[in-house]
N, C-alpha and C positions, 0 to 999 in steps of 0.2 A: 633599819627600816622603822618608820613611825609606828607605834603600837596601834592595834585595831581599837575601834570605839569600845568603851567599857560595857555599853548596853548591847553589844553584839551577842546573839545566840547562835551557837554552832552545834548541830546535831544531825544524826542520821534520820532517814524517813522512818516513821512509825510502822509503815506497811505499804503495800502496793496501792492502797487507796489514796496515798498522798502523792501519786504521780503528777497530778495536776499542779500541786505546789512546786514540785521540782521543775516543771515545764514553764514556770513563770519567766525564766530565762530561756533562751533558745539556742539551738545548734543544729547542724544539718542532719544529725543522727537521731533527733527526737522521735521520729516516726518508728524507730526500731525498739524503743524502750519497753512498750507494753508486751511485745512478744518475747523480748529478752527476759523480762521478769517472769513471764509464764513458763518459759522453758528452763529457767535456772541459770541462764548466762549472766544474769544480774540478780542481786539480792537487795532488799530495802536497806539492810545494815551496811551495804557498800555504797549507798547513795546518800550524800550529805548536802546539807544546805547551810548557809550563813544568813541569818535574819536580823534585820533592824526593825523591831516591831513585827508587823506581818509582811514586810517587804523582803523579798529574796534578793540579796545583794551578791551572792556567789553560790556556786554549786560545784560538786564534783562527783564522779562515779567511776568505779572499776568494773571490768568485764572479764569473763572467762569463756573459753570455747567449750569447756566441759562442765556439765552440771556436777556439783559436788567438789570441784577442785578449787584451789586457791586463786585469788585474783591474778590474772595474767597481763592486764594492760589497764593503765589509767587513761581513759579516752574521753572523759568529760571533765572539763575544767573551765567554767564560765564565770565571768565577772560582770557586774553592772557597770557598763562602760560610760554611764552618765555621771558616775562618781569621779571626783577629782583625785589626782595623785597628790600626796602619797596614801590617802585613805583607801583607795581601791586596792593598791598592792598590799597594804597591811591587812585588810580583810581577807584577801586571797591567801596570804601566807598563814594567817591564823587558822583558816579552814583547812588548808593542806596539812599543816603540822598536827592539828588535833585529830583529823580523820585518819591520817597515816599512822599515828601512834596507837590508835584504837584498832584499826582494821588489819594492819600488816604485822606479822610476827617480828619481834625484836631480833635483830641480827640477820634476818633473812634477806636475800637479794630482792631489791625493790623492782616491781614491774616498771617497764618503760612508760613514759608519757607520750602519747601520740595525738596529733590533732590534724584535721583536714582544714586547708586554708585556700583562699582564692588563688588562681594561677598567676594573677598580676598583683599580688599583695604588696610587693615592694614599690610598685608605681602608684598605688592608691594610698594617700596619706592616712585616711581613716582606717582602712583595712590593715595597714602596717602597724598602726598604733594598737589595734586590737591584738594582733599576733604578738607584738613585742611586749605588751603588758603581761601576757601570760608567760612568756619566756622569762621575763624579769622575776616573776614570783618563783618559778621553778629554779632559776639560778640562785636566788636568795636562799632556797632550801637545799642547795648543793648539787643540783642537776646541771648537766651540760648538753649542748646540742650534739647529737650523734650524726644525723643526716637529714637532709631535705630531699623529698622524693617527688617525682611526677606521677600523678594518677591519670591513667589512660583508659580510653573506652573505644571499643569497636561497636558499631551500631548496625543493626539489621539493615540489609540493603547495600552495605558497603561491599564492593566486589572483593572476592577472595581469589588470588591468582591461582592458576592451574599448577599442577605438579611439574616442576622443572625437569624431573627425571634424574637429577644428580644424586639423589639419596633414596634409599629404601627405608620404610618405617615399619616397625613391629611393635606390638604391645609390650609393656614392661611385664616381666614374669613373676616379680616378687620384690621384696624389700632389698635383698642383696643385689639383685640385677640393677636397681637404680642407685643404691648407695655406692656401689663400686665405681660408678661414673661420676657421682656427685663429688667424691673425694678429690680426684684430679682436677675437676673444674674449680676447686677452691684455689688452685695455684694461679696467682696473678689476678684474683677476683677483684672487680671494681665495686662489689657490694659492701657497704659499710658494716652491715651486721656480720658478714662473713669475715671481713678484716678484723673486727672486734673479737670474734671467737678465736681466730688464730693468734691475735695479740695477747689473749688471756692465757695462752699456753696450750690450747687444744691442738692436737694434730689435725691435719686435713681430714683424715678418716673420722676422728672424733667429732669434728665440727659438722661433717656431713651427717653423721648419725644423729647428732643433736637436732639439726635442722629437720631431718626426716621425721623424728618423733614429735617435734613441736608443731610442724606444719602439715605433714602429709598423712601420718599414721591414722588419723581419725576422720579423714575426708570420707563422706558417705557416698559420693558419686563413684561410678565403676572405675576400678583400676585399669580396666581394659582400654580406657580412654588415653592413658599415659603412653607416650611414644618414645622409643629409642630410634635415633637416626643412624643409619649405617651406609657405608660406601658399598658399591656393588660386590666387593670381595668379602663383605661381612664385617669389616672393621668399624667399630663405633665412632661416631663423629660428635654426637651430643644427644640431648633429650629435651622433652617438654612435658609438663604436667598440666594438661587442661582439666579443670575440675569445677565443682561448685561448692562454695562454702555455705554458711547459713543464710547468706544474703544475695549472692550474685554468682553467675558463671564467671570463671576467671582463668587466666594463665597464672597458675600458682608458682611455677618455676620454669626456667629455661636456661640451658647451658650448652656451651661448645667446648669440647676438650682442647687443651692448650695447643696440641700439635696441629689442630685444624682451624685455628682462628685466623682471621684475615682473608678467608676465601669466600665470604658471603654466605656461608651455610646458615647463619643465624636467620636469614630471611626464609629459607626453605623450612627450617624447623618451626619458626613462628607461624608460618602459613599452615603447616600441618596441624598445629595445636588449635589455630583459629578455625580450620576446616572441621575438626572433630566437634567443636562446640556449636558451630554454625549449623551443622547437620542435625542438631537437636532442636532447631527452630527457636533459638534464644533471641531475645530482643536486643541484648547487649552482652559484651564480654569485658570484664574489668581486668586491669593489669596495672602494675606500678614498677618503676625503676628509679634508682638513685639519680639525683640531678647530675652527679659527676660521671655517670655511666653513659657517655655520649653515644658510643656505638649502638647500645641497646635502644636508646631513645630514638635514634635515627631509623632503626629497623622497624620499630612500632609505627613511626610516622609513614614509612614507605608502605606499610600494610594498611594504612587508612585509620589507625587508631588516633583519636584526638585527645589532647591534654585538656581535660575539663576541670582539673583541680590539682592542688599540690598537698603535701603533708609534711610534717616534720616529726622526728622522734628525739626525745631527750632521755638521758639515762643518768643514774646515780652510780658513781664508781665505788 
């Protein structure tokens, strides 16, 4: 790749008062930055800019879900798309390499890179170039695409079907109650992150425990919202984790045990999770599923969830 301009300055923000400088480029999550800084989900030293004079030509930032912990996700990486290639890509690569070498511990597993993208990005030449320009820089740095995902939203006023009566639902009683069902759900999973965990050598139980600790253990909303679905005889069929993260009400996870797949139970379980959150008077419920998980995507569509956006995740092996 062509070297970046010699006059390029690459540095972290000096403090939260430079947020305006960082926001000279834009992204759909800009409105969350001030609160993230105030709550410790971001730090100025994790937020970097590349400057030509006083012009911001690239920026990036990491995020964490827990104040005081290491970066968990690289979720901002923006380029000045008025710049020509290969200059644009060279600037982005210099920024990524310099910031990563400073912020991330040597030899540690690198956080994923994730980005929200328009739902029709492949059909829109301008949007496609923006997406692929960022992917090219990440690939030049050794990353690969793990998955593309649908981002979905249920909106207040969308009808929620009544209980079909096929399943009974009870609250999750604790960590083991849920993990014991998450483990068999890993069998035949269509989720790319689950597949990657299994491919890394983790057992289904270990992958389930990892997912629980990373995604559910620190949710602040009531665990009483979480539901296990059972047949009339008490046999478990699946589960759903309706919750709220730092930003949105969401369906955090949903699964059907292998023995019960193909019977349409996913709709009943998703309906219950949606019903739990809708009862809280929320304006919207967010969810996501891998582009390749067609059965899950169809279930969301049947329940009235709309695909308002996509996302992609890239990883370093």
